[in-house]
C-alpha positions in Angstrom: -8.9 10.6 14.2 -11.2 13.6 14.3 -14.9 13.0 13.5 -15.0 15.4 10.5 -17.9 15.1 8.1 -15.8 13.7 5.3 -14.3 11.1 7.6 -17.8 10.2 8.5 -18.6 9.6 4.9 -15.8 7.8 4.1 -16.3 5.3 6.9 -20.1 5.1 5.9 -19.0 4.3 2.2 -16.4 1.7 3.4 -19.1 -0.1 5.6 -21.2 0.1 2.7 -18.8 -1.4 0.4 -17.9 -4.4 2.7 -21.7 -5.1 3.5 -22.3 -5.3 -0.3 -19.0 -7.1 -1.3 -19.4 -11.1 -2.5 -15.9 -11.9 -1.5 -13.7 -9.5 0.5 -10.0 -10.0 1.3 -7.5 -7.9 3.5 -3.7 -6.9 2.5 -2.1 -5.9 5.8 1.2 -4.3 6.5 3.1 -3.3 9.4 1.0 -0.1 10.2 -1.8 -2.6 11.5 0.5 -3.7 14.2 2.4 -0.5 15.2 -0.6 0.4 17.5 0.5 -2.9 19.2 3.9 -1.7 20.0 5.8 -3.2 17.1 8.0 -0.9 15.1 7.6 -0.9 11.3 10.7 -0.8 8.8 10.6 2.4 7.1 9.1 5.1 9.0 11.4 8.3 9.4 13.0 8.5 12.5 11.4 5.2 14.0 11.5 2.7 11.4 13.9 -0.7 12.0 15.7 0.3 8.7 16.6 3.8 10.1 18.6 2.2 12.5 19.9 -1.1 10.7 21.0 -1.8 7.2 18.7 -4.2 5.7 21.5 -5.5 3.8 24.0 -6.1 6.8 21.3 -8.1 9.1 18.6 -9.3 7.5 19.7 -11.1 4.2 20.2 -14.8 3.7 24.0 -14.5 3.2 24.0 -12.2 6.6 22.4 -15.2 8.2 24.8 -17.8 6.7 27.9 -15.7 7.2 27.3 -13.6 10.3 24.8 -15.7 12.5 25.9 -13.9 15.5 25.0 -10.3 13.9 21.8 -11.6 12.6 20.8 -12.8 16.0 21.8 -9.9 17.8 19.3 -7.9 15.6 16.6 -10.4 15.8 16.8 -10.7 19.2 15.1 -7.5 20.5 12.7 -7.6 17.7 11.4 -11.1 18.6 11.3 -9.7 22.1 8.5 -7.2 21.0 6.7 -9.7 18.8 6.7 -12.1 21.6 5.2 -9.7 24.0 2.9 -7.8 21.7 -1.0 -8.2 22.0 -3.6 -7.7 19.3 -5.0 -4.2 19.2 -8.7 -3.4 18.0 -7.9 -3.3 14.5 -7.0 -7.2 14.7 -9.7 -7.8 16.6 -12.0 -5.8 14.1 -10.9 -8.1 11.4 -11.5 -11.2 13.3 -14.8 -10.2 13.9 -15.6 -9.4 10.1 -14.3 -12.8 9.4 -16.4 -14.3 11.9 -19.9 -12.7 10.6 -18.4 -14.0 7.0 -18.0 -10.7 5.9 -14.0 -11.3 5.2 -12.8 -14.4 3.5 -9.1 -14.1 3.9 -6.3 -12.3 5.3 -3.1 -11.8 3.4 -0.5 -10.1 5.8 3.1 -9.0 5.2 3.5 -9.1 9.0 5.3 -12.0 11.0 3.5 -11.1 14.4 1.1 -13.9 14.3 -1.0 -11.0 15.7 -4.1 -12.0 13.5 -4.1 -15.6 14.8 -4.2 -14.3 18.5 -7.0 -12.0 17.7 -9.1 -15.0 16.4 -8.6 -14.9 12.8 -8.5 -18.3 10.9 -7.6 -17.7 7.3 -4.4 -16.1 7.6 -1.9 -16.2 4.9 1.7 -15.1 5.8 3.5 -14.4 2.6 6.7 -13.0 4.5 6.7 -16.0 6.8 6.5 -16.2 10.7 9.0 -16.2 13.7 6.9 -19.2 15.5 8.7 -21.7 13.8 12.2 -22.5 12.6 13.9 -24.7 10.1 17.2 -26.2 10.4 19.9 -25.4 7.7 21.4 -28.8 7.9 18.6 -31.4 7.7 15.7 -28.9 6.8 13.3 -30.4 9.5 11.0 -27.8 11.0 10.3 -27.1 14.7 7.7 -24.8 16.7 9.5 -22.0 18.3 8.7 -23.1 21.8 9.1 -21.5 25.3 12.7 -22.7 25.7 14.0 -21.7 22.5 12.5 -18.2 23.1 13.9 -18.3 26.5 17.5 -19.1 25.5 17.5 -16.4 22.7 15.6 -13.6 24.7 17.2 -14.1 28.0 21.0 -15.8 27.3 21.3 -14.6 23.7 21.4 -18.4 22.7 21.1 -19.1 19.3 18.9 -22.3 18.3 20.2 -25.5 17.4 18.5 -28.5 15.7 17.5 -31.0 18.0 17.9 -33.6 15.4 21.4 -32.8 13.7 22.6 -30.1 15.8 23.1 -27.5 13.1 22.0 -23.9 13.2 18.5 -23.3 12.7 16.8 -20.1 10.8 13.5 -18.6 11.8 10.9 -19.1 9.1 10.9 -15.2 8.1 11.7 -14.3 4.8 14.9 -12.6 4.5 16.4 -10.5 1.4 17.6 -12.9 -1.0 14.9 -15.4 -0.3 11.6 -16.1 -2.5 8.5 -16.1 -0.8 6.8 -19.3 0.3 5.3 -20.8 -3.0 2.6 -22.4 -1.6 1.5 -19.4 0.5 2.2 -17.1 -2.2 0.1 -19.4 -4.6 -3.1 -18.9 -2.1 -2.7 -15.2 -1.7 -2.8 -14.8 -5.8 -6.0 -17.3 -5.7 -7.6 -14.8 -2.9 -7.0 -11.6 -4.8 -8.3 -13.0 -8.0 -11.3 -14.2 -6.1 -12.3 -11.0 -4.5 -14.3 -8.1 -5.2 -13.3 -5.8 -2.6 -9.8 -5.7 -1.3 -9.1 -4.0 2.1 -5.7 -2.6 2.2 -4.5 -1.9 5.8 -1.5 -0.4 7.0 0.6 -1.1 4.2 2.8 1.6 2.2 2.7 -0.5 -0.8 6.4 -0.2 -1.5 7.6 -3.9 -0.8 7.3 -6.3 -3.8 5.9 -8.7 -5.0 3.2 -8.0 -2.5 2.5 -4.3 -3.5 1.6 -5.9 -6.9 -1.4 -7.7 -5.2 -3.6 -4.4 -5.6 -3.0 -4.1 -9.0 -4.2 -7.5 -9.9 -7.0 -6.9 -8.0 -7.9 -3.7 -9.7 -7.2 -5.4 -13.3 -9.4 -8.2 -12.5 -12.6 -5.8 -11.4 -12.1 -5.6 -7.8 -12.9 -2.3 -5.7 -10.2 -1.2 -3.4 -10.5 0.2 0.3 -7.0 1.8 1.4 -6.6 2.6 5.1 -3.1 3.7 6.3 -1.2 6.3 8.1 0.2 8.0 5.2 -0.9 8.4 1.6 0.1 5.7 -1.1 0.6 5.5 -4.8 -2.6 3.8 -5.5 -4.8 6.5 -3.4 -6.3 7.9 -6.4 -7.3 4.5 -7.5 -9.4 3.6 -4.4 -13.0 3.4 -3.7 -12.2 4.8 -0.4 -8.8 6.0 1.0 -8.7 7.4 4.6 -5.3 8.2 6.6 -5.1 7.8 10.4 -4.8 5.2 13.0 -6.0 1.6 12.1 -6.9 0.8 15.7 -9.4 3.7 15.7 -10.6 3.7 11.9 -11.1 0.0 11.5 -13.2 -0.8 14.7 -15.5 2.1 13.8 -16.2 0.7 10.2 -16.4 -3.0 11.7 -19.1 -1.9 14.1 -21.0 0.2 11.5 -21.3 -2.9 9.2 -22.4 -5.0 12.2 -24.8 -3.0 13.5 -26.4 -2.1 10.1 -26.4 -6.0 9.1 -28.7 -6.7 12.1 
């Protein structure tokens, strides 16, 4: 990101808003993880849905009726998730939380990179690849190294150790509802915040894209940091386009330096 005067002013304004906020919450999307090598879903040319049809591979029906096709799609994606490391943007959020300047992260991502970076209060509204649930007895198990090795190296689908039925990763597919408890927690955080950081989200996926509207309706200010423009830019206190792995650490460092 070029250090223009306008960008410097926006970075300063964002840091001031974070410093002054009584209750700050972050909403993160795929754009915060693309610097870690994880592809997003919708970017022209590089997004996952430019190569696959989500209705063919990423629905609950596709999993039930064509599990081989589902796992063939999921296998390389999970390989990228498992091999990815947090980038400076993830660590910047963890530093804000550690200093009591960020109260919660609501994430649309399933990569667990926030937790790997050290963030504690992470609400995964689209689920996680780190657990699986049996489609027969509904017992939940951790995605351990053996399961990952069998899937990534040999293409073996995971079966339940309790009843032998096929297991499904706990990621939310099309045709599935968001986990009720997670969504309730996300809504509570949104209604509590007076500042919402929207990081790496195009704000096009429902119902998560409705959360900023709820925050605005409740009187909160919003900061939008994303690669491209969103439909809420004109309602944001700060809107800045660029690489989050560059922008967010600059803002965090300024906030923490001025706190000393």
